[in-house]
C-alpha positions in Angstrom: 125.8 66.5 -37.5 128.2 69.4 -37.9 131.6 68.6 -36.4 132.0 70.1 -33.0 128.3 71.0 -32.6 126.6 69.5 -29.6 123.7 67.2 -30.1 120.4 68.6 -29.1 118.8 66.5 -26.3 115.3 66.8 -25.0 113.2 65.5 -22.2 109.8 64.3 -23.5 106.3 64.6 -22.1 104.1 62.5 -24.4 100.8 62.9 -22.5 97.9 60.5 -22.4 96.6 60.8 -25.9 99.9 59.9 -27.5 99.9 56.6 -25.6 96.3 55.8 -26.6 94.1 57.3 -29.4 97.0 59.4 -30.8 99.7 56.8 -30.6 100.7 57.4 -34.3 101.7 61.0 -33.2 104.1 59.5 -30.6 105.4 56.9 -33.0 106.1 59.5 -35.7 107.6 61.9 -33.2 110.1 59.4 -32.0 110.9 58.3 -35.6 111.4 62.0 -36.7 113.7 62.8 -33.8 115.8 59.7 -34.4 116.3 60.5 -38.1 117.2 64.1 -37.3 119.6 62.9 -34.6 117.8 64.8 -31.9 117.9 63.2 -28.4 114.5 62.4 -26.9 114.1 60.8 -23.5 110.7 60.2 -21.9 110.1 61.8 -18.5 109.9 58.9 -15.9 106.6 58.3 -14.2 104.8 61.2 -15.9 101.0 61.3 -15.6 98.0 63.2 -17.0 98.4 67.0 -17.1 94.6 67.3 -16.6 94.1 69.0 -19.9 90.9 71.1 -20.2 88.7 69.1 -17.7 91.0 69.7 -14.7 91.3 73.4 -15.0 87.5 73.8 -15.5 86.8 71.8 -12.3 89.7 72.8 -9.9 92.4 75.3 -10.7 94.7 74.1 -7.9 94.4 70.5 -9.1 95.2 71.5 -12.7 98.3 73.6 -11.6 99.5 70.9 -9.2 99.3 68.1 -11.9 101.4 70.2 -14.3 103.8 71.4 -11.6 104.5 67.8 -10.5 105.1 66.7 -14.1 107.5 69.7 -14.5 109.3 68.5 -11.4 109.6 65.0 -12.8 111.0 66.5 -16.0 113.8 68.1 -14.1 115.3 64.6 -13.8 116.0 64.4 -17.5 118.5 66.4 -19.5 117.3 69.1 -22.0 114.3 71.3 -22.6 110.9 69.7 -22.3 109.6 68.6 -25.7 105.8 68.4 -25.9 103.8 67.2 -29.0 100.2 67.5 -27.8 98.8 71.1 -28.1 96.6 70.6 -25.0 99.5 69.4 -22.8 101.7 72.2 -24.2 99.1 74.7 -23.3 98.6 73.5 -19.7 102.3 73.1 -18.9 103.0 76.6 -20.3 100.0 78.1 -18.5 101.1 76.6 -15.2 104.5 78.1 -15.5 103.0 81.5 -16.4 100.6 81.5 -13.5 103.1 80.3 -10.9 105.7 82.9 -11.9 103.2 85.7 -11.7 101.5 84.7 -8.4 103.5 83.8 -5.3 100.5 82.9 -3.2 99.3 80.4 -5.9 102.8 79.0 -6.2 103.0 78.3 -2.5 99.6 76.5 -2.6 100.9 74.3 -5.4 104.2 73.6 -3.6 102.2 72.5 -0.6 100.1 70.2 -2.8 103.0 68.6 -4.5 105.2 68.6 -1.4 108.1 70.2 -3.0 109.3 73.2 -5.0 107.5 74.1 -8.3 110.3 74.2 -10.9 109.7 77.1 -13.2 113.0 77.4 -15.1 112.8 74.4 -17.5 111.8 75.6 -21.0 108.7 73.9 -22.4 108.8 73.6 -26.2 106.3 72.4 -28.7 107.9 70.2 -31.3 107.1 72.9 -33.9 109.4 75.2 -32.1 112.1 72.6 -31.9 112.0 71.9 -35.7 111.7 75.5 -36.8 114.0 77.3 -34.3 116.2 74.9 -32.4 117.1 72.7 -35.3 116.3 75.5 -37.8 114.5 75.6 -41.1 117.7 75.5 -43.2 119.0 72.5 -41.3 115.6 70.8 -41.6 115.5 71.4 -45.4 119.1 70.1 -45.8 118.0 66.7 -44.4 115.0 66.2 -46.6 115.4 63.1 -48.7 112.0 62.9 -50.3 110.5 66.4 -50.8 106.7 66.6 -50.5 106.5 68.2 -53.9 102.9 68.7 -55.3 101.3 68.1 -51.9 98.9 71.0 -51.0 98.4 71.1 -47.3 96.1 73.1 -45.0 97.9 73.9 -41.8 95.5 73.7 -38.9 96.6 75.4 -35.6 93.3 75.0 -33.7 92.6 76.8 -30.4 95.6 76.2 -28.1 98.9 76.4 -29.9 99.1 80.2 -29.9 96.5 81.3 -27.4 96.2 83.1 -25.1 99.0 85.3 -26.6 100.9 85.8 -23.4 101.3 82.1 -22.6 102.5 79.8 -25.4 104.9 82.3 -26.9 105.1 80.0 -30.0 104.0 82.4 -32.7 101.8 85.3 -33.6 98.4 84.5 -32.0 96.4 85.9 -34.9 98.5 85.1 -37.9 101.0 82.3 -37.1 103.3 80.9 -39.8 105.5 78.3 -38.1 103.6 75.3 -39.6 103.7 76.8 -43.1 107.4 77.6 -42.7 108.1 74.0 -41.8 106.0 72.7 -44.6 107.8 74.8 -47.2 111.1 73.4 -45.9 109.7 69.9 -46.5 108.9 70.8 -50.1 105.1 70.9 -49.7 102.7 73.8 -50.6 100.7 75.3 -47.7 97.4 76.7 -48.9 95.7 79.9 -47.7 92.4 79.2 -46.0 90.0 80.7 -43.5 89.6 78.1 -40.7 93.2 77.3 -39.6 92.6 78.6 -36.1 88.9 77.8 -35.6 87.8 75.3 -32.9 87.0 71.7 -34.0 84.9 71.0 -30.8 87.8 69.3 -29.0 86.5 67.0 -26.2 82.9 67.9 -26.9 83.2 64.9 -29.2 81.4 62.7 -26.7 79.2 65.0 -24.8 78.0 67.2 -27.7 78.8 65.4 -30.9 76.4 67.5 -33.0 78.5 70.6 -32.2 81.7 68.7 -33.2 80.1 67.6 -36.5 79.2 71.2 -37.3 82.5 72.8 -36.4 84.6 70.0 -38.0 82.5 70.1 -41.1 83.3 73.8 -41.5 87.0 73.2 -41.2 86.9 70.3 -43.7 84.9 72.4 -46.2 87.2 75.4 -45.8 90.3 73.3 -46.5 88.6 71.6 -49.4 87.5 74.8 -51.0 91.0 76.2 -50.7 92.3 73.3 -52.8 94.0 71.4 -50.0 94.8 67.7 -50.5 95.0 67.1 -46.8 95.1 68.8 -43.4 98.1 68.9 -41.1 97.6 69.1 -37.3 99.7 69.2 -34.1 96.9 68.1 -31.7 95.5 64.6 -31.1 92.0 65.9 -30.2 91.9 67.9 -33.5 93.2 64.9 -35.4 90.5 62.6 -33.8 87.6 64.9 -34.7 88.7 65.7 -38.2 89.7 62.1 -39.0 87.1 59.9 -37.2 84.1 62.1 -37.8 84.4 62.5 -41.5 81.8 59.8 -42.5 79.3 61.2 -40.0 79.9 64.7 -41.3 79.4 63.6 -44.9 76.2 61.7 -43.9 74.8 64.8 -42.3 76.1 67.7 -44.4 76.9 66.1 -47.8 79.2 67.0 -50.6 81.2 70.1 -50.7 80.3 71.7 -54.0 79.3 75.1 -55.4 76.1 75.2 -53.4 78.1 75.3 -50.2 80.4 78.3 -51.1 78.0 80.7 -49.5 77.5 78.5 -46.4 80.7 77.0 -45.1 78.8 75.0 -42.5 76.8 73.2 -45.3 73.2 72.1 -45.1 71.8 68.8 -43.9 71.2 66.0 -46.5 67.7 64.8 -47.3 67.2 61.2 -46.2 68.8 58.8 -48.6 70.8 61.5 -50.4 74.4 60.5 -51.3 77.5 62.4 -50.2 80.2 63.0 -52.8 82.8 65.0 -50.9 86.2 63.3 -51.2 87.9 62.0 -48.1 90.4 64.5 -46.6 93.5 62.8 -45.0 94.6 64.2 -41.7 98.3 64.1 -40.9 100.4 65.0 -37.9 103.2 67.3 -38.6 105.7 64.6 -37.5 104.3 62.1 -40.0 104.8 64.4 -43.0 108.2 65.6 -41.7 109.4 62.0 -41.1 108.1 60.9 -44.5 110.1 63.7 -46.1 113.2 62.6 -44.2 112.9 59.1 -45.8 111.4 57.3 -42.9 109.4 54.3 -44.3 105.6 54.9 -44.3 105.0 51.7 -42.3 106.9 53.2 -39.4 104.6 56.3 -39.1 101.3 54.9 -37.9 99.3 55.4 -41.0 97.5 52.2 -40.4 96.0 53.6 -37.2 93.9 56.3 -38.8 90.3 56.1 -40.2 90.8 58.2 -43.4 93.4 56.3 -45.3 96.2 58.7 -46.5 98.0 56.1 -48.7 95.9 56.7 -51.9 96.8 60.4 -51.7 100.5 59.7 -51.0 100.7 57.2 -53.9 99.0 59.7 -56.2 101.7 62.3 -55.3 104.4 59.6 -55.7 105.4 59.9 -52.1 105.0 56.1 -51.4 
């Protein structure tokens, strides 16, 4: 740390997925903040933000859940750091709506039996790395540059949309993930599907939709020459990682016949798939790896598509 410069401290809302199916995102986030000397303290007694299901069922419930979590975050020093794209979206959306609508804010304050705190900045970890810490400082602390690694940055639906809410980056042509990757020494690829939907939580109710959408994303990244995909959302990670074998069984290999049809075509019964596996990384896993954090501290053993062969091939392990 620069002498005389105050340490950056953050309150931390992990959200449900990071304590369950996306725990490697939580593990790598904590490891990254530690190696960067960024303070991170979990909000006490936090609970589910409601994500997409809550606001589709009951707007007051959704706003109240997030408002109460924001109230709990007031007890911890620092801006509120959020890793999950869905949690980030809901917390920012709640602040936006309650600032704009006094009647709605009063309803929420009645529901949570207290004031709705609206002043605490809610920041995605991408913003913390790129702007609070800064790209130059981030690059200075790289110990193992990710040289030779070609990465497709996948934003998904929620990080930058709707444009008036997240205030993270340009809603149509964001660059914050690519900027971070370049600071880490990796090469971001240009590709078409970086902001398309993966199907999110349709993964259980409409798996065929998820297979089609996720297949399009994987094909696009592969055709662009990417070695892997980098995400900042546990739902996106789950669909793109866990569903790969099912996608390959249904849609088959990505080859020249698919270039005119990014969704692919179904395989004939018994036909073999040849498309190579596509490792899916969280931004925090790649960043922490570049900072010299040992790979066994980053949750790589928790994923389905093993990233270690790729990392060994690139001499990053």
